[in-house]
C-alpha positions as CSV (number, residue, x, y, z in Angstrom):
1,M,16.8,-17.9,-2.6
2,S,14.0,-20.4,-2.2
3,L,11.2,-19.8,0.3
4,S,10.5,-22.1,3.2
5,R,7.3,-24.1,3.4
6,Q,6.1,-22.0,6.3
7,T,6.7,-18.8,4.3
8,L,4.9,-20.2,1.3
9,K,2.0,-21.1,3.5
10,R,1.8,-17.6,4.9
11,L,2.4,-15.8,1.6
12,P,-1.3,-15.6,0.5
13,I,-2.2,-14.0,3.8
14,I,0.8,-11.6,3.6
15,K,-0.2,-10.6,0.0
16,A,-3.8,-10.0,1.0
17,G,-2.7,-8.0,4.1
18,L,-0.4,-5.8,2.1
19,L,-3.1,-5.0,-0.4
20,K,-5.4,-4.1,2.5
21,G,-2.8,-1.8,4.0
22,L,-2.2,-3.9,7.1
23,N,1.0,-3.5,9.0
24,Y,3.4,-6.4,9.9
25,T,1.8,-6.8,13.4
26,Q,-1.7,-7.1,12.0
27,I,-0.6,-9.6,9.3
28,G,1.4,-11.6,11.9
29,R,-1.8,-11.9,14.0
30,Q,-3.7,-13.3,11.1
31,C,-0.9,-15.8,10.5
32,G,-0.4,-16.6,14.2
33,V,3.2,-15.4,14.2
34,T,5.2,-12.3,15.3
35,E,5.8,-9.2,13.2
36,K,9.5,-10.2,13.1
37,T,8.5,-13.5,11.3
38,I,6.5,-11.5,8.8
39,D,9.4,-9.2,8.3
40,R,11.7,-12.2,7.6
41,D,9.1,-13.7,5.3
42,I,8.8,-10.5,3.3
43,K,12.6,-10.1,3.1
44,A,12.9,-13.7,1.8
45,W,10.1,-13.1,-0.6
46,V,11.8,-9.9,-2.0
47,E,15.1,-11.7,-2.3
48,S,13.5,-14.6,-4.1
49,G,12.5,-12.3,-7.0
50,D,8.8,-13.4,-6.7
51,F,7.9,-10.2,-5.0
52,E,8.7,-8.1,-8.1
53,R,6.7,-10.5,-10.3
54,W,3.7,-10.3,-7.9
55,L,4.0,-6.5,-7.7
56,R,4.0,-6.1,-11.5
57,E,1.0,-8.5,-11.9
58,E,-0.9,-6.6,-9.2
59,W,0.0,-3.2,-10.8
60,L,-1.2,-4.4,-14.2
61,R,-4.4,-5.8,-12.7
62,L,-5.3,-2.6,-10.9
63,H,-4.2,-0.4,-13.7
64,A,-6.7,-2.1,-16.0
65,I,-9.4,-1.2,-13.5
66,I,-8.2,2.4,-12.9
67,I,-7.7,3.3,-16.5
68,N,-11.4,2.7,-17.1
69,Q,-12.5,4.6,-14.1
70,N,-10.2,7.6,-14.3
71,P,-8.1,7.6,-17.6
72,E,-6.7,11.1,-17.0
73,E,-5.2,10.1,-13.6
74,A,-4.0,6.8,-15.0
75,Y,-2.2,8.7,-17.8
76,K,-0.6,11.1,-15.4
77,Q,0.7,8.3,-13.1
78,L,1.9,6.2,-16.1
79,S,3.7,9.2,-17.4
80,K,5.5,9.7,-14.1
81,L,6.5,6.0,-14.1
82,L,7.7,6.2,-17.7
83,G,9.8,9.3,-16.9
84,K,11.5,7.5,-13.9
85,T,12.1,4.4,-16.0
86,L,13.8,6.4,-18.8
87,V,16.0,8.3,-16.3
88,R,17.1,5.0,-14.7
89,R,17.9,3.4,-18.1
90,I,20.0,6.4,-19.1
91,E,21.8,6.4,-15.8
92,A,22.5,2.7,-16.1
93,K,23.7,3.0,-19.7
94,T,26.0,5.8,-18.7
95,E,27.5,3.8,-15.9
96,I,28.0,0.7,-18.1
97,T,29.5,2.6,-21.0
98,G,31.6,4.8,-18.7
99,G,30.2,7.9,-20.3
100,E,32.0,11.1,-19.3
101,K,29.2,13.5,-19.6
102,P,26.0,13.1,-17.6
103,I,22.7,13.1,-19.6
104,I,20.1,15.5,-18.1
105,I,16.5,15.0,-18.8
106,K,14.2,17.8,-17.8
107,M,10.6,16.9,-17.0
108,W,7.8,19.4,-17.4
109,K,6.1,20.3,-14.1
110,P,3.0,22.5,-14.1
111,E,3.3,25.7,-12.1
112,E,1.2,26.1,-9.0
113,G,-2.3,27.1,-9.9
114,D,-2.0,25.7,-13.4
115,K,-5.3,23.9,-13.9
116,S,-3.8,21.3,-16.3
117,G,-1.5,20.0,-13.6
118,K,-4.1,19.9,-10.7
């Protein structure tokens, strides 16, 4: 799906607004449109595939900053993301190959009060 000229014009404002934590109404005010228009713009953006690309680029940009400021937290979050990715890949592979037995991956989770898990 291609994006309309109007959506492409509003997209930089939408991206900046999302990064600032603004809601659709606030972003709409900045763009001079309603929140419904922003909702449609974002849906079209997601369907175009460009949203995922932008999200990955933003994540990598911010991760490069965070890893220098707080490498322990960056490691924890990256490990969570890796665990979720592995589970999804295994589930997808099982569905594609028609595997009969489910594969179960157990992730370690620190007990409450364990200082290593914070």
